[in-house]
C-alpha positions in Angstrom: 33.4 22.6 5.0 29.8 22.8 3.8 28.2 19.5 3.1 25.2 19.1 0.8 22.3 17.3 2.7 20.8 14.7 0.5 17.2 13.5 0.7 18.1 10.4 2.6 20.1 12.4 5.1 17.1 14.9 5.5 14.9 11.9 6.3 17.3 10.8 8.9 17.7 14.3 10.3 13.9 14.6 10.5 13.7 11.3 12.4 16.4 12.3 14.8 14.7 15.7 15.4 11.4 13.9 16.2 13.1 11.5 18.5 15.3 14.2 20.2 12.2 16.4 20.7 10.4 13.6 22.4 13.4 12.6 24.6 14.0 16.2 25.6 10.5 16.6 26.7 10.3 13.3 28.6 7.0 12.4 26.9 4.9 13.2 23.9 2.4 15.1 26.1 5.1 17.4 27.4 6.1 18.2 23.8 2.6 18.5 22.5 2.9 22.2 21.7 5.8 21.5 19.3 5.0 20.7 15.7 6.4 17.6 14.1 9.2 18.1 11.5 8.1 17.8 7.9 8.8 14.5 6.3 11.8 14.6 4.0 10.9 11.4 2.2 7.7 10.0 0.7 4.8 10.1 3.1 3.8 6.5 4.0 1.4 7.2 6.9 -1.0 10.0 7.8 -2.4 10.1 11.3 -5.4 12.5 12.0 -8.1 13.1 14.6 -7.4 13.4 18.3 -3.7 14.0 18.2 -1.6 16.8 19.7 1.4 16.9 17.4 0.9 17.6 13.8 2.8 18.8 10.7 0.1 18.8 8.0 -2.7 21.0 9.3 -4.6 18.9 11.7 -2.8 15.7 10.7 0.7 14.2 11.0 2.4 13.0 7.8 5.2 10.5 8.4 7.8 9.0 6.2 9.7 5.8 6.9 12.7 7.6 8.5 10.4 9.4 11.0 8.8 6.1 12.0 12.2 4.4 12.3 13.4 7.3 14.4 10.9 6.4 17.1 12.7 3.1 17.6 11.8 -0.3 16.2 11.0 -3.7 17.5 11.2 -7.1 15.8 8.3 -9.6 16.1 8.5 -13.2 15.0 5.1 -14.7 14.3 3.0 -16.5 11.8 -0.2 -15.0 10.4 -3.2 -16.4 8.6 -1.9 -14.6 5.5 1.6 -15.9 5.3 3.3 -19.3 5.2 5.3 -20.2 8.3 6.8 -17.9 10.9 7.8 -14.5 9.6 10.1 -11.8 11.1 8.5 -8.3 11.1 10.3 -5.1 12.0 8.5 -1.8 12.7 7.5 0.8 15.2 5.5 -0.2 18.2 2.0 1.2 17.8 2.0 2.5 21.4 5.2 4.5 20.7 3.7 6.1 17.6 0.5 7.0 19.5 2.5 8.4 22.4 4.8 10.4 20.1 1.8 12.1 18.5 -0.1 12.7 21.8 -3.0 10.5 20.6 -6.1 10.8 22.9 -9.2 8.8 22.3 -10.5 5.3 22.5 -10.5 4.0 18.9 -8.2 4.1 15.9 -9.8 3.6 12.4 -7.1 2.0 10.3 -7.5 2.7 6.6 -5.7 0.8 3.8 -4.8 1.9 0.3 -7.9 0.1 -1.0 -10.1 1.8 1.6 -10.5 -1.3 3.7 -11.1 -0.1 7.2 -10.9 -1.7 10.6 -11.5 -0.2 14.1 -8.8 -0.9 16.6 -9.2 0.0 20.3 -6.3 2.2 21.4 -6.0 -0.2 24.3 -4.6 -2.8 21.8 -1.4 -0.6 21.6 -0.7 -1.6 25.2 -0.1 -5.2 24.1 3.6 -5.9 23.7 4.5 -6.7 20.1 1.8 -4.8 18.3 3.8 -3.0 15.7 3.4 -1.1 12.4 5.7 -3.3 10.4 7.6 -1.9 7.4 9.9 -4.9 6.9 9.3 -8.6 6.6 12.1 -11.0 6.8 14.7 -8.2 6.6 13.2 -6.6 3.4 11.0 -3.5 3.0 7.5 -4.5 2.1 6.4 -3.2 -1.3 2.7 -2.3 -1.9 2.3 -5.5 -4.0 3.4 -7.6 -0.9 1.2 -6.0 1.8 3.4 -2.9 2.3 4.5 -0.3 3.0 2.9 -0.8 6.5 1.2 -3.8 8.0 -0.3 -3.8 11.5 1.0 -6.9 13.2 0.0 -8.6 16.4 2.2 -11.3 18.0 -0.1 -14.2 17.4 2.1 -17.2 18.1 1.8 -18.6 21.6 -0.9 -16.1 22.4 -4.3 -17.8 22.1 -6.1 -14.8 23.4 -4.7 -12.9 20.3 -4.9 -15.6 17.7 -8.6 -15.1 17.0 -10.8 -14.2 14.0 -11.3 -10.7 15.6 -7.6 -10.0 15.8 -7.0 -11.5 12.3 -9.4 -8.9 10.9 -7.2 -6.2 12.5 -4.1 -7.3 10.7 -4.5 -4.6 8.1 -1.9 -4.3 5.4 -1.2 -1.5 2.9 -2.0 0.8 5.8 -2.0 4.5 4.7 -4.1 6.4 7.3 -5.1 6.2 11.0 -7.9 8.3 12.4 -8.0 8.6 16.1 -11.4 9.1 17.8 
């Protein structure tokens, strides 16, 4: 039986292909020669600069399914921009950078409104730093800080709950440039 593959299924297949490629190679670096699959859905993030795996010239275009295919984590934290503790779900920043073979020291995060913030790549080593695409179980629309929001686990972490880190909580993230 031949089954028509719909757009949502293509997104899921692309995500599985990305995850399977990484798992088969043991690490992103080992699979660096392989190109990423093309996104089947709407591109919500472009990563460019010092990365080894691409699918859009010298950049990597990713849809939500591709990000989810890398595995997700849930972080419960408050932020200076929300009321009370929120539950965020997204891909760990480290996992995304590893999947793309990112090499460098700094990531310039760029929002839809061109707000930019420099984030040291070392921040990705901090457990709980995620690119969130859901808040409290719901996808985040652009009008409510989506589709992606860089989240740090601030609660109970005084070393993170600082003005410097608050400035890195970039929402409406659309592009990351690795240097």
